Structure formats: C-alpha cells, structure tokens
N, CA, C and O atoms as a Maestro MAE file, in Angstrom:
{
 s_m_m2io_version
 :::
 2.0.0
}

f_m_ct {
 s_m_title
 :::
 protein
 m_atom[284] {
  # First column is atom index #
  i_m_mmod_type
  r_m_x_coord
  r_m_y_coord
  r_m_z_coord
  i_m_residue_number
  s_m_chain_name
  s_m_pdb_residue_name
  s_m_pdb_atom_name
  i_m_atomic_number
  :::
  1 25 0.816 -1.194 0.000 1 A "MET " " N  " 7
  2 3 0.000 0.000 0.000 1 A "MET " " CA " 6
  3 2 0.862 1.262 0.000 1 A "MET " " C  " 6
  4 15 0.503 2.265 -0.617 1 A "MET " " O  " 8
  5 25 2.001 1.207 0.695 2 A "GLU " " N  " 7
  6 3 2.889 2.361 0.727 2 A "GLU " " CA " 6
  7 2 3.495 2.640 -0.644 2 A "GLU " " C  " 6
  8 15 3.697 3.796 -1.017 2 A "GLU " " O  " 8
  9 25 3.781 1.584 -1.386 3 A "THR " " N  " 7
  10 3 4.331 1.762 -2.719 3 A "THR " " CA " 6
  11 2 3.311 2.393 -3.654 3 A "THR " " C  " 6
  12 15 3.662 3.229 -4.486 3 A "THR " " O  " 8
  13 25 2.064 2.000 -3.521 4 A "LEU " " N  " 7
  14 3 1.004 2.604 -4.321 4 A "LEU " " CA " 6
  15 2 0.837 4.075 -3.976 4 A "LEU " " C  " 6
  16 15 0.651 4.906 -4.865 4 A "LEU " " O  " 8
  17 25 0.902 4.398 -2.701 5 A "ALA " " N  " 7
  18 3 0.792 5.797 -2.278 5 A "ALA " " CA " 6
  19 2 1.947 6.614 -2.836 5 A "ALA " " C  " 6
  20 15 1.747 7.734 -3.306 5 A "ALA " " O  " 8
  21 25 3.162 6.059 -2.787 6 A "PHE " " N  " 7
  22 3 4.313 6.767 -3.349 6 A "PHE " " CA " 6
  23 2 4.129 6.986 -4.846 6 A "PHE " " C  " 6
  24 15 4.374 8.081 -5.353 6 A "PHE " " O  " 8
  25 25 3.702 5.953 -5.546 7 A "GLY " " N  " 7
  26 3 3.523 6.069 -6.999 7 A "GLY " " CA " 6
  27 2 2.472 7.086 -7.375 7 A "GLY " " C  " 6
  28 15 2.678 7.892 -8.283 7 A "GLY " " O  " 8
  29 25 1.354 7.057 -6.690 8 A "LEU " " N  " 7
  30 3 0.295 8.015 -7.012 8 A "LEU " " CA " 6
  31 2 0.643 9.432 -6.586 8 A "LEU " " C  " 6
  32 15 0.271 10.394 -7.258 8 A "LEU " " O  " 8
  33 25 1.356 9.565 -5.469 9 A "THR " " N  " 7
  34 3 1.744 10.891 -5.000 9 A "THR " " CA " 6
  35 2 2.672 11.568 -5.990 9 A "THR " " C  " 6
  36 15 2.651 12.791 -6.126 9 A "THR " " O  " 8
  37 25 3.484 10.787 -6.680 10 A "TYR " " N  " 7
  38 3 4.375 11.386 -7.657 10 A "TYR " " CA " 6
  39 2 3.807 11.355 -9.075 10 A "TYR " " C  " 6
  40 15 4.021 12.298 -9.836 10 A "TYR " " O  " 8
  41 25 3.102 10.313 -9.439 11 A "ALA " " N  " 7
  42 3 2.677 10.147 -10.836 11 A "ALA " " CA " 6
  43 2 1.629 11.173 -11.254 11 A "ALA " " C  " 6
  44 15 1.705 11.719 -12.355 11 A "ALA " " O  " 8
  45 25 0.670 11.436 -10.405 12 A "ILE " " N  " 7
  46 3 -0.406 12.353 -10.795 12 A "ILE " " CA " 6
  47 2 0.117 13.775 -11.034 12 A "ILE " " C  " 6
  48 15 -0.201 14.354 -12.072 12 A "ILE " " O  " 8
  49 25 0.911 14.370 -10.117 13 A "PRO " " N  " 7
  50 3 1.453 15.695 -10.427 13 A "PRO " " CA " 6
  51 2 2.454 15.688 -11.587 13 A "PRO " " C  " 6
  52 15 2.565 16.676 -12.313 13 A "PRO " " O  " 8
  53 25 3.181 14.585 -11.766 14 A "ALA " " N  " 7
  54 3 4.125 14.521 -12.884 14 A "ALA " " CA " 6
  55 2 3.383 14.525 -14.218 14 A "ALA " " C  " 6
  56 15 3.821 15.162 -15.175 14 A "ALA " " O  " 8
  57 25 2.264 13.816 -14.277 15 A "ILE " " N  " 7
  58 3 1.451 13.834 -15.503 15 A "ILE " " CA " 6
  59 2 0.889 15.237 -15.734 15 A "ILE " " C  " 6
  60 15 0.855 15.719 -16.867 15 A "ILE " " O  " 8
  61 25 0.451 15.886 -14.661 16 A "GLY " " N  " 7
  62 3 -0.051 17.255 -14.790 16 A "GLY " " CA " 6
  63 2 1.020 18.213 -15.267 16 A "GLY " " C  " 6
  64 15 0.752 19.084 -16.094 16 A "GLY " " O  " 8
  65 25 2.231 18.061 -14.755 17 A "ALA " " N  " 7
  66 3 3.330 18.920 -15.187 17 A "ALA " " CA " 6
  67 2 3.690 18.657 -16.646 17 A "ALA " " C  " 6
  68 15 3.984 19.591 -17.392 17 A "ALA " " O  " 8
  69 25 3.667 17.398 -17.052 18 A "ALA " " N  " 7
  70 3 3.966 17.074 -18.452 18 A "ALA " " CA " 6
  71 2 2.921 17.659 -19.396 18 A "ALA " " C  " 6
  72 15 3.262 18.186 -20.455 18 A "ALA " " O  " 8
  73 25 1.664 17.566 -19.017 19 A "LEU " " N  " 7
  74 3 0.611 18.173 -19.841 19 A "LEU " " CA " 6
  75 2 0.751 19.684 -19.892 19 A "LEU " " C  " 6
  76 15 0.553 20.292 -20.944 19 A "LEU " " O  " 8
  77 25 1.091 20.294 -18.766 20 A "ALA " " N  " 7
  78 3 1.273 21.744 -18.736 20 A "ALA " " CA " 6
  79 2 2.429 22.176 -19.626 20 A "ALA " " C  " 6
  80 15 2.322 23.176 -20.336 20 A "ALA " " O  " 8
  81 25 3.529 21.439 -19.599 21 A "ILE " " N  " 7
  82 3 4.675 21.773 -20.436 21 A "ILE " " CA " 6
  83 2 4.318 21.622 -21.908 21 A "ILE " " C  " 6
  84 15 4.749 22.425 -22.736 21 A "ILE " " O  " 8
  85 25 3.538 20.606 -22.241 22 A "GLY " " N  " 7
  86 3 3.082 20.454 -23.623 22 A "GLY " " CA " 6
  87 2 2.210 21.604 -24.072 22 A "GLY " " C  " 6
  88 15 2.351 22.091 -25.193 22 A "GLY " " O  " 8
  89 25 1.308 22.043 -23.208 23 A "LEU " " N  " 7
  90 3 0.451 23.184 -23.553 23 A "LEU " " CA " 6
  91 2 1.254 24.479 -23.667 23 A "LEU " " C  " 6
  92 15 0.970 25.313 -24.527 23 A "LEU " " O  " 8
  93 25 2.245 24.646 -22.813 24 A "ILE " " N  " 7
  94 3 3.102 25.834 -22.885 24 A "ILE " " CA " 6
  95 2 3.870 25.856 -24.200 24 A "ILE " " C  " 6
  96 15 3.953 26.892 -24.860 24 A "ILE " " O  " 8
  97 25 4.431 24.709 -24.578 25 A "GLY " " N  " 7
  98 3 5.156 24.645 -25.851 25 A "GLY " " CA " 6
  99 2 4.251 24.899 -27.044 25 A "GLY " " C  " 6
  100 15 4.641 25.582 -27.991 25 A "GLY " " O  " 8
  101 25 3.049 24.352 -27.002 26 A "SER " " N  " 7
  102 3 2.093 24.573 -28.087 26 A "SER " " CA " 6
  103 2 1.711 26.042 -28.196 26 A "SER " " C  " 6
  104 15 1.642 26.593 -29.294 26 A "SER " " O  " 8
  105 25 1.463 26.672 -27.057 27 A "ALA " " N  " 7
  106 3 1.098 28.090 -27.073 27 A "ALA " " CA " 6
  107 2 2.264 28.957 -27.547 27 A "ALA " " C  " 6
  108 15 2.061 29.946 -28.252 27 A "ALA " " O  " 8
  109 25 3.488 28.583 -27.159 28 A "ALA " " N  " 7
  110 3 4.649 29.352 -27.600 28 A "ALA " " CA " 6
  111 2 4.844 29.238 -29.106 28 A "ALA " " C  " 6
  112 15 5.151 30.232 -29.765 28 A "ALA " " O  " 8
  113 25 4.669 28.046 -29.657 29 A "LEU " " N  " 7
  114 3 4.798 27.888 -31.105 29 A "LEU " " CA " 6
  115 2 3.700 28.644 -31.852 29 A "LEU " " C  " 6
  116 15 3.941 29.200 -32.923 29 A "LEU " " O  " 8
  117 25 2.508 28.661 -31.288 30 A "ASN " " N  " 7
  118 3 1.420 29.420 -31.889 30 A "ASN " " CA " 6
  119 2 1.748 30.914 -31.865 30 A "ASN " " C  " 6
  120 15 1.507 31.620 -32.844 30 A "ASN " " O  " 8
  121 25 2.297 31.394 -30.747 31 A "ALA " " N  " 7
  122 3 2.660 32.807 -30.651 31 A "ALA " " CA " 6
  123 2 3.799 33.153 -31.604 31 A "ALA " " C  " 6
  124 15 3.818 34.237 -32.189 31 A "ALA " " O  " 8
  125 25 4.748 32.233 -31.760 32 A "LEU " " N  " 7
  126 3 5.845 32.483 -32.705 32 A "LEU " " CA " 6
  127 2 5.352 32.507 -34.140 32 A "LEU " " C  " 6
  128 15 5.879 33.251 -34.967 32 A "LEU " " O  " 8
  129 25 4.361 31.710 -34.436 33 A "GLY " " N  " 7
  130 3 3.798 31.726 -35.783 33 A "GLY " " CA " 6
  131 2 3.088 33.027 -36.090 33 A "GLY " " C  " 6
  132 15 3.088 33.481 -37.235 33 A "GLY " " O  " 8
  133 25 2.486 33.629 -35.088 34 A "ARG " " N  " 7
  134 3 1.774 34.884 -35.295 34 A "ARG " " CA " 6
  135 2 2.701 36.092 -35.264 34 A "ARG " " C  " 6
  136 15 2.454 37.085 -35.948 34 A "ARG " " O  " 8
  137 25 3.772 36.010 -34.470 35 A "ASN " " N  " 7
  138 3 4.635 37.165 -34.266 35 A "ASN " " CA " 6
  139 2 6.102 36.722 -34.218 35 A "ASN " " C  " 6
  140 15 6.692 36.672 -33.139 35 A "ASN " " O  " 8
  141 25 6.691 36.402 -35.362 36 A "PRO " " N  " 7
  142 3 8.037 35.807 -35.360 36 A "PRO " " CA " 6
  143 2 9.154 36.750 -34.919 36 A "PRO " " C  " 6
  144 15 10.226 36.278 -34.539 36 A "PRO " " O  " 8
  145 25 8.944 38.045 -34.955 37 A "GLU " " N  " 7
  146 3 10.027 38.955 -34.564 37 A "GLU " " CA " 6
  147 2 10.188 39.056 -33.049 37 A "GLU " " C  " 6
  148 15 11.152 39.662 -32.582 37 A "GLU " " O  " 8
  149 25 9.288 38.490 -32.282 38 A "LYS " " N  " 7
  150 3 9.366 38.504 -30.816 38 A "LYS " " CA " 6
  151 2 9.898 37.182 -30.264 38 A "LYS " " C  " 6
  152 15 9.521 36.774 -29.166 38 A "LYS " " O  " 8
  153 25 10.760 36.520 -31.008 39 A "VAL " " N  " 7
  154 3 11.214 35.182 -30.644 39 A "VAL " " CA " 6
  155 2 11.937 35.165 -29.294 39 A "VAL " " C  " 6
  156 15 11.740 34.230 -28.518 39 A "VAL " " O  " 8
  157 25 12.759 36.162 -28.991 40 A "SER " " N  " 7
  158 3 13.500 36.140 -27.728 40 A "SER " " CA " 6
  159 2 12.580 36.377 -26.535 40 A "SER " " C  " 6
  160 15 12.762 35.762 -25.484 40 A "SER " " O  " 8
  161 25 11.597 37.258 -26.684 41 A "ASP " " N  " 7
  162 3 10.653 37.497 -25.591 41 A "ASP " " CA " 6
  163 2 9.790 36.261 -25.329 41 A "ASP " " C  " 6
  164 15 9.573 35.878 -24.179 41 A "ASP " " O  " 8
  165 25 9.307 35.649 -26.395 42 A "ILE " " N  " 7
  166 3 8.451 34.470 -26.244 42 A "ILE " " CA " 6
  167 2 9.243 33.311 -25.663 42 A "ILE " " C  " 6
  168 15 8.728 32.560 -24.835 42 A "ILE " " O  " 8
  169 25 10.493 33.159 -26.089 43 A "ARG " " N  " 7
  170 3 11.320 32.066 -25.577 43 A "ARG " " CA " 6
  171 2 11.572 32.227 -24.080 43 A "ARG " " C  " 6
  172 15 11.481 31.254 -23.331 43 A "ARG " " O  " 8
  173 25 11.888 33.444 -23.637 44 A "SER " " N  " 7
  174 3 12.155 33.637 -22.210 44 A "SER " " CA " 6
  175 2 10.892 33.423 -21.375 44 A "SER " " C  " 6
  176 15 10.968 32.864 -20.281 44 A "SER " " O  " 8
  177 25 9.751 33.850 -21.864 45 A "LEU " " N  " 7
  178 3 8.502 33.605 -21.151 45 A "LEU " " CA " 6
  179 2 8.160 32.115 -21.123 45 A "LEU " " C  " 6
  180 15 7.642 31.610 -20.127 45 A "LEU " " O  " 8
  181 25 8.450 31.417 -22.218 46 A "MET " " N  " 7
  182 3 8.178 29.988 -22.276 46 A "MET " " CA " 6
  183 2 9.051 29.237 -21.275 46 A "MET " " C  " 6
  184 15 8.563 28.349 -20.576 46 A "MET " " O  " 8
  185 25 10.325 29.580 -21.199 47 A "ILE " " N  " 7
  186 3 11.220 28.907 -20.264 47 A "ILE " " CA " 6
  187 2 10.797 29.184 -18.825 47 A "ILE " " C  " 6
  188 15 10.841 28.286 -17.984 47 A "ILE " " O  " 8
  189 25 10.388 30.413 -18.536 48 A "THR " " N  " 7
  190 3 9.912 30.739 -17.187 48 A "THR " " CA " 6
  191 2 8.671 29.933 -16.829 48 A "THR " " C  " 6
  192 15 8.566 29.420 -15.715 48 A "THR " " O  " 8
  193 25 7.740 29.817 -17.753 49 A "ALA " " N  " 7
  194 3 6.520 29.050 -17.497 49 A "ALA " " CA " 6
  195 2 6.827 27.569 -17.326 49 A "ALA " " C  " 6
  196 15 6.210 26.907 -16.491 49 A "ALA " " O  " 8
  197 25 7.767 27.038 -18.098 50 A "ILE " " N  " 7
  198 3 8.143 25.633 -17.959 50 A "ILE " " CA " 6
  199 2 8.790 25.383 -16.598 50 A "ILE " " C  " 6
  200 15 8.564 24.338 -15.987 50 A "ILE " " O  " 8
  201 25 9.590 26.331 -16.121 51 A "VAL " " N  " 7
  202 3 10.215 26.183 -14.805 51 A "VAL " " CA " 6
  203 2 9.148 26.126 -13.717 51 A "VAL " " C  " 6
  204 15 9.244 25.304 -12.805 51 A "VAL " " O  " 8
  205 25 8.139 26.980 -13.797 52 A "PHE " " N  " 7
  206 3 7.069 26.954 -12.807 52 A "PHE " " CA " 6
  207 2 6.275 25.647 -12.880 52 A "PHE " " C  " 6
  208 15 5.891 25.100 -11.846 52 A "PHE " " O  " 8
  209 25 6.029 25.153 -14.073 53 A "ALA " " N  " 7
  210 3 5.298 23.892 -14.211 53 A "ALA " " CA " 6
  211 2 6.138 22.718 -13.715 53 A "ALA " " C  " 6
  212 15 5.607 21.774 -13.131 53 A "ALA " " O  " 8
  213 25 7.439 22.779 -13.948 54 A "ASP " " N  " 7
  214 3 8.319 21.702 -13.506 54 A "ASP " " CA " 6
  215 2 8.508 21.722 -11.997 54 A "ASP " " C  " 6
  216 15 8.791 20.684 -11.400 54 A "ASP " " O  " 8
  217 25 8.358 22.873 -11.377 55 A "ALA " " N  " 7
  218 3 8.443 22.960 -9.920 55 A "ALA " " CA " 6
  219 2 7.349 22.120 -9.266 55 A "ALA " " C  " 6
  220 15 7.535 21.605 -8.164 55 A "ALA " " O  " 8
  221 25 6.214 21.982 -9.941 56 A "LEU " " N  " 7
  222 3 5.137 21.141 -9.428 56 A "LEU " " CA " 6
  223 2 5.605 19.697 -9.278 56 A "LEU " " C  " 6
  224 15 5.331 19.059 -8.262 56 A "LEU " " O  " 8
  225 25 6.300 19.185 -10.273 57 A "ALA " " N  " 7
  226 3 6.795 17.807 -10.202 57 A "ALA " " CA " 6
  227 2 7.883 17.664 -9.147 57 A "ALA " " C  " 6
  228 15 7.967 16.628 -8.487 57 A "ALA " " O  " 8
  229 25 8.709 18.678 -8.980 58 A "ILE " " N  " 7
  230 3 9.761 18.614 -7.965 58 A "ILE " " CA " 6
  231 2 9.150 18.606 -6.569 58 A "ILE " " C  " 6
  232 15 9.577 17.837 -5.707 58 A "ILE " " O  " 8
  233 25 8.159 19.453 -6.344 59 A "ILE " " N  " 7
  234 3 7.475 19.465 -5.046 59 A "ILE " " CA " 6
  235 2 6.782 18.126 -4.806 59 A "ILE " " C  " 6
  236 15 6.768 17.632 -3.679 59 A "ILE " " O  " 8
  237 25 6.213 17.541 -5.842 60 A "ALA " " N  " 7
  238 3 5.526 16.254 -5.697 60 A "ALA " " CA " 6
  239 2 6.489 15.149 -5.290 60 A "ALA " " C  " 6
  240 15 6.138 14.316 -4.454 60 A "ALA " " O  " 8
  241 25 7.685 15.118 -5.850 61 A "ILE " " N  " 7
  242 3 8.623 14.064 -5.466 61 A "ILE " " CA " 6
  243 2 9.096 14.264 -4.036 61 A "ILE " " C  " 6
  244 15 9.342 13.286 -3.330 61 A "ILE " " O  " 8
  245 25 9.227 15.514 -3.591 62 A "ILE " " N  " 7
  246 3 9.607 15.776 -2.202 62 A "ILE " " CA " 6
  247 2 8.500 15.307 -1.256 62 A "ILE " " C  " 6
  248 15 8.778 14.680 -0.234 62 A "ILE " " O  " 8
  249 25 7.252 15.611 -1.597 63 A "VAL " " N  " 7
  250 3 6.124 15.168 -0.774 63 A "VAL " " CA " 6
  251 2 6.032 13.648 -0.769 63 A "VAL " " C  " 6
  252 15 5.739 13.053 0.268 63 A "VAL " " O  " 8
  253 25 6.276 13.016 -1.899 64 A "ALA " " N  " 7
  254 3 6.226 11.554 -1.962 64 A "ALA " " CA " 6
  255 2 7.308 10.930 -1.089 64 A "ALA " " C  " 6
  256 15 7.057 9.938 -0.405 64 A "ALA " " O  " 8
  257 25 8.497 11.499 -1.108 65 A "ILE " " N  " 7
  258 3 9.586 10.963 -0.278 65 A "ILE " " CA " 6
  259 2 9.265 11.172 1.206 65 A "ILE " " C  " 6
  260 15 9.488 10.280 2.025 65 A "ILE " " O  " 8
  261 25 8.744 12.346 1.543 66 A "ILE " " N  " 7
  262 3 8.379 12.601 2.935 66 A "ILE " " CA " 6
  263 2 7.282 11.652 3.383 66 A "ILE " " C  " 6
  264 15 7.301 11.179 4.519 66 A "ILE " " O  " 8
  265 25 6.329 11.368 2.508 67 A "SER " " N  " 7
  266 3 5.233 10.473 2.888 67 A "SER " " CA " 6
  267 2 5.716 9.042 3.113 67 A "SER " " C  " 6
  268 15 5.126 8.313 3.910 67 A "SER " " O  " 8
  269 25 6.767 8.636 2.431 68 A "ILE " " N  " 7
  270 3 7.335 7.296 2.659 68 A "ILE " " CA " 6
  271 2 7.931 7.219 4.074 68 A "ILE " " C  " 6
  272 15 7.759 6.213 4.763 68 A "ILE " " O  " 8
  273 25 8.620 8.261 4.499 69 A "PHE " " N  " 7
  274 3 9.283 8.220 5.804 69 A "PHE " " CA " 6
  275 2 8.341 8.507 6.961 69 A "PHE " " C  " 6
  276 15 8.663 8.177 8.102 69 A "PHE " " O  " 8
  277 25 7.202 9.102 6.706 70 A "MET " " N  " 7
  278 3 6.268 9.424 7.777 70 A "MET " " CA " 6
  279 2 5.396 8.228 8.150 70 A "MET " " C  " 6
  280 15 4.794 8.219 9.224 70 A "MET " " O  " 8
  281 25 5.320 7.234 7.293 71 A "VAL " " N  " 7
  282 3 4.450 6.082 7.569 71 A "VAL " " CA " 6
  283 2 5.132 5.063 8.408 71 A "VAL " " C  " 6
  284 15 4.540 4.034 8.732 71 A "VAL " " O  " 8
  :::
 }
 m_bond[283] {
  # First column is bond index #
  i_m_from
  i_m_to
  i_m_order
  :::
  1 1 2 1
  2 2 3 1
  3 3 4 2
  4 3 5 1
  5 5 6 1
  6 6 7 1
  7 7 8 2
  8 7 9 1
  9 9 10 1
  10 10 11 1
  11 11 12 2
  12 11 13 1
  13 13 14 1
  14 14 15 1
  15 15 16 2
  16 15 17 1
  17 17 18 1
  18 18 19 1
  19 19 20 2
  20 19 21 1
  21 21 22 1
  22 22 23 1
  23 23 24 2
  24 23 25 1
  25 25 26 1
  26 26 27 1
  27 27 28 2
  28 27 29 1
  29 29 30 1
  30 30 31 1
  31 31 32 2
  32 31 33 1
  33 33 34 1
  34 34 35 1
  35 35 36 2
  36 35 37 1
  37 37 38 1
  38 38 39 1
  39 39 40 2
  40 39 41 1
  41 41 42 1
  42 42 43 1
  43 43 44 2
  44 43 45 1
  45 45 46 1
  46 46 47 1
  47 47 48 2
  48 47 49 1
  49 49 50 1
  50 50 51 1
  51 51 52 2
  52 51 53 1
  53 53 54 1
  54 54 55 1
  55 55 56 2
  56 55 57 1
  57 57 58 1
  58 58 59 1
  59 59 60 2
  60 59 61 1
  61 61 62 1
  62 62 63 1
  63 63 64 2
  64 63 65 1
  65 65 66 1
  66 66 67 1
  67 67 68 2
  68 67 69 1
  69 69 70 1
  70 70 71 1
  71 71 72 2
  72 71 73 1
  73 73 74 1
  74 74 75 1
  75 75 76 2
  76 75 77 1
  77 77 78 1
  78 78 79 1
  79 79 80 2
  80 79 81 1
  81 81 82 1
  82 82 83 1
  83 83 84 2
  84 83 85 1
  85 85 86 1
  86 86 87 1
  87 87 88 2
  88 87 89 1
  89 89 90 1
  90 90 91 1
  91 91 92 2
  92 91 93 1
  93 93 94 1
  94 94 95 1
  95 95 96 2
  96 95 97 1
  97 97 98 1
  98 98 99 1
  99 99 100 2
  100 99 101 1
  101 101 102 1
  102 102 103 1
  103 103 104 2
  104 103 105 1
  105 105 106 1
  106 106 107 1
  107 107 108 2
  108 107 109 1
  109 109 110 1
  110 110 111 1
  111 111 112 2
  112 111 113 1
  113 113 114 1
  114 114 115 1
  115 115 116 2
  116 115 117 1
  117 117 118 1
  118 118 119 1
  119 119 120 2
  120 119 121 1
  121 121 122 1
  122 122 123 1
  123 123 124 2
  124 123 125 1
  125 125 126 1
  126 126 127 1
  127 127 128 2
  128 127 129 1
  129 129 130 1
  130 130 131 1
  131 131 132 2
  132 131 133 1
  133 133 134 1
  134 134 135 1
  135 135 136 2
  136 135 137 1
  137 137 138 1
  138 138 139 1
  139 139 140 2
  140 139 141 1
  141 141 142 1
  142 142 143 1
  143 143 144 2
  144 143 145 1
  145 145 146 1
  146 146 147 1
  147 147 148 2
  148 147 149 1
  149 149 150 1
  150 150 151 1
  151 151 152 2
  152 151 153 1
  153 153 154 1
  154 154 155 1
  155 155 156 2
  156 155 157 1
  157 157 158 1
  158 158 159 1
  159 159 160 2
  160 159 161 1
  161 161 162 1
  162 162 163 1
  163 163 164 2
  164 163 165 1
  165 165 166 1
  166 166 167 1
  167 167 168 2
  168 167 169 1
  169 169 170 1
  170 170 171 1
  171 171 172 2
  172 171 173 1
  173 173 174 1
  174 174 175 1
  175 175 176 2
  176 175 177 1
  177 177 178 1
  178 178 179 1
  179 179 180 2
  180 179 181 1
  181 181 182 1
  182 182 183 1
  183 183 184 2
  184 183 185 1
  185 185 186 1
  186 186 187 1
  187 187 188 2
  188 187 189 1
  189 189 190 1
  190 190 191 1
  191 191 192 2
  192 191 193 1
  193 193 194 1
  194 194 195 1
  195 195 196 2
  196 195 197 1
  197 197 198 1
  198 198 199 1
  199 199 200 2
  200 199 201 1
  201 201 202 1
  202 202 203 1
  203 203 204 2
  204 203 205 1
  205 205 206 1
  206 206 207 1
  207 207 208 2
  208 207 209 1
  209 209 210 1
  210 210 211 1
  211 211 212 2
  212 211 213 1
  213 213 214 1
  214 214 215 1
  215 215 216 2
  216 215 217 1
  217 217 218 1
  218 218 219 1
  219 219 220 2
  220 219 221 1
  221 221 222 1
  222 222 223 1
  223 223 224 2
  224 223 225 1
  225 225 226 1
  226 226 227 1
  227 227 228 2
  228 227 229 1
  229 229 230 1
  230 230 231 1
  231 231 232 2
  232 231 233 1
  233 233 234 1
  234 234 235 1
  235 235 236 2
  236 235 237 1
  237 237 238 1
  238 238 239 1
  239 239 240 2
  240 239 241 1
  241 241 242 1
  242 242 243 1
  243 243 244 2
  244 243 245 1
  245 245 246 1
  246 246 247 1
  247 247 248 2
  248 247 249 1
  249 249 250 1
  250 250 251 1
  251 251 252 2
  252 251 253 1
  253 253 254 1
  254 254 255 1
  255 255 256 2
  256 255 257 1
  257 257 258 1
  258 258 259 1
  259 259 260 2
  260 259 261 1
  261 261 262 1
  262 262 263 1
  263 263 264 2
  264 263 265 1
  265 265 266 1
  266 266 267 1
  267 267 268 2
  268 267 269 1
  269 269 270 1
  270 270 271 1
  271 271 272 2
  272 271 273 1
  273 273 274 1
  274 274 275 1
  275 275 276 2
  276 275 277 1
  277 277 278 1
  278 278 279 1
  279 279 280 2
  280 279 281 1
  281 281 282 1
  282 282 283 1
  283 283 284 2
  :::
 }
}
C-alpha cells in the first residue's frame, strides 16, 4: 500500500506537469507563428513558465519521499 501511495503521490502531479509543459510549448509555437520577430521574448517567457510547471513535479517528489518516511 505504501508503494502505491508513493507512486500516485508522484505520478499524478508529474502527468499534470507534463501536460502543462506540452500546452506551454504549443502556445509558444502558436505565438511564434503569429509574431516571429518577438522570438527572444516568447522564448524567455516559455522557459519561465516551464520552470514553474516543472516545480510542481519537484514538489511532488519531495512530498512523496516525505510520505514514505512518515508512515
């Protein structure tokens, strides 16, 4: 049961972060298609958004590890 809890505690936020990163990349490519001269601004905003989305997965793995040791 503890292994299932660890897997779900990490897998669900990791899937959410992966979907968010995919949507961010799709939106960035759409913005680049509409406004190609703003490539550096769009790229920096995309990287910032990906970092925030990836922080979700990092926090999830920390919570999953803590939950293993608390049981």
